[in-house]
matplotlib code that plots the C-alpha trace (Angstrom):
import matplotlib.pyplot as plt

x = [33.7, 31.7, 31.7, 31.8, 32.6, 29.4, 27.5, 29.0, 28.3, 24.5, 24.3, 25.5, 23.7, 20.2, 21.3, 22.3, 19.3, 16.7, 15.9, 13.7, 13.9, 14.5, 14.6, 17.3, 19.8, 19.2, 20.3, 23.6, 24.2, 24.1, 27.0, 29.0, 28.3, 31.1, 32.4, 29.7, 31.1, 34.8, 36.7, 37.7, 36.0, 33.0, 31.5, 31.7, 30.4, 27.1, 26.0, 28.0, 25.7, 26.7, 27.4, 31.1, 31.9, 30.9, 32.6, 36.1, 34.8, 34.5, 37.9, 39.6, 37.5, 38.9, 42.5, 42.7, 41.2, 44.2, 46.2, 44.7, 44.9, 48.2, 49.5, 47.1, 49.7, 49.6, 48.6, 46.1, 42.6, 40.4, 42.9, 41.3, 37.6, 39.2, 41.0, 37.4, 36.6, 39.2, 37.7, 34.3, 34.6, 36.5, 33.6, 31.5, 33.9, 33.5, 29.9, 29.9, 31.9, 29.5, 26.7, 27.8, 29.3, 25.5, 24.0, 26.3, 26.1, 22.0, 22.5, 24.8, 21.9, 19.1, 20.8, 21.8, 17.9, 16.6, 18.7, 17.2, 13.2, 14.3, 15.6, 12.6, 10.6, 12.5, 11.7, 9.7]
y = [-4.7, -7.3, -11.3, -11.5, -15.3, -16.4, -13.7, -15.6, -18.7, -18.1, -17.0, -19.6, -22.2, -20.3, -21.0, -24.7, -25.4, -23.2, -20.8, -18.4, -15.1, -12.1, -10.3, -12.2, -12.4, -8.5, -8.7, -10.6, -8.8, -5.7, -7.0, -7.7, -4.6, -4.2, -7.9, -9.2, -7.7, -8.2, -11.2, -14.1, -16.8, -14.7, -13.8, -17.4, -19.1, -15.9, -18.4, -22.1, -24.6, -27.3, -28.3, -29.1, -26.4, -24.2, -25.8, -25.6, -21.3, -21.5, -22.6, -20.5, -17.0, -18.7, -19.2, -15.5, -14.6, -16.3, -14.5, -11.2, -12.0, -12.9, -9.7, -7.3, -5.4, -6.6, -2.7, -3.1, -2.4, -4.8, -7.3, -8.9, -9.2, -10.5, -13.4, -14.1, -14.2, -16.8, -19.0, -18.9, -19.6, -22.5, -23.5, -23.5, -25.1, -28.2, -27.9, -27.6, -30.5, -32.8, -31.8, -32.5, -35.8, -36.7, -35.7, -38.4, -41.0, -40.7, -40.6, -44.0, -45.5, -45.0, -47.5, -49.9, -49.6, -49.9, -53.1, -54.4, -53.9, -55.9, -58.8, -58.8, -58.2, -59.6, -57.4, -60.1]
z = [-38.7, -40.4, -40.4, -44.5, -44.3, -42.3, -44.9, -47.7, -46.1, -44.9, -48.5, -50.6, -48.1, -49.1, -52.8, -52.6, -49.9, -52.2, -49.6, -50.9, -48.5, -50.1, -46.8, -45.0, -48.5, -48.8, -45.0, -45.6, -49.0, -47.0, -44.4, -47.4, -48.4, -51.7, -50.6, -52.1, -55.8, -55.0, -56.8, -54.7, -52.6, -50.7, -53.4, -54.8, -51.8, -52.8, -55.8, -54.7, -56.6, -54.2, -51.0, -52.3, -53.9, -51.1, -48.5, -50.7, -51.0, -47.6, -46.5, -49.2, -47.7, -43.9, -45.0, -46.4, -43.1, -41.5, -43.5, -43.0, -39.3, -39.1, -41.2, -38.5, -36.6, -32.6, -31.9, -34.1, -32.2, -34.5, -33.8, -30.9, -33.0, -36.1, -33.5, -32.6, -35.9, -36.7, -33.4, -35.1, -38.3, -37.2, -35.5, -38.3, -40.1, -38.1, -38.0, -41.9, -42.4, -39.8, -41.9, -45.4, -43.9, -42.1, -45.5, -47.1, -44.5, -45.0, -48.9, -48.7, -46.3, -48.7, -50.9, -48.4, -47.1, -50.5, -51.5, -48.2, -49.4, -52.6, -50.4, -48.8, -51.7, -54.7, -58.0, -60.2]

ax = plt.figure().add_subplot(projection="3d")
ax.plot(x, y, z, "-o")
ax.set_aspect("equal")
plt.show()
């Protein structure tokens, strides 16, 4: 069993943030196995170039996981793990949304403080 959604998200964050750690990258790719090469949101997350795309791909991966859980038989021994994975991915989704919101606010605040500096020291 593997947490493909989390591994894909980590690879995407490495790409977006510019993290250059080949050992970590290889670890996450090993976690994904063939999942890194199959078309879909997991593979797309691995190469995302911006946070908005990464979030969209992550949401797609979570939706696919939820669909998988709903199709899993009640007596399947993997079901408890899969249900726990749904809870984990939901928490990660909330955190990702919060982080993107914080960065967006930081971006807006930079404009506001820049304008304030020019109020104090008008451009000549």
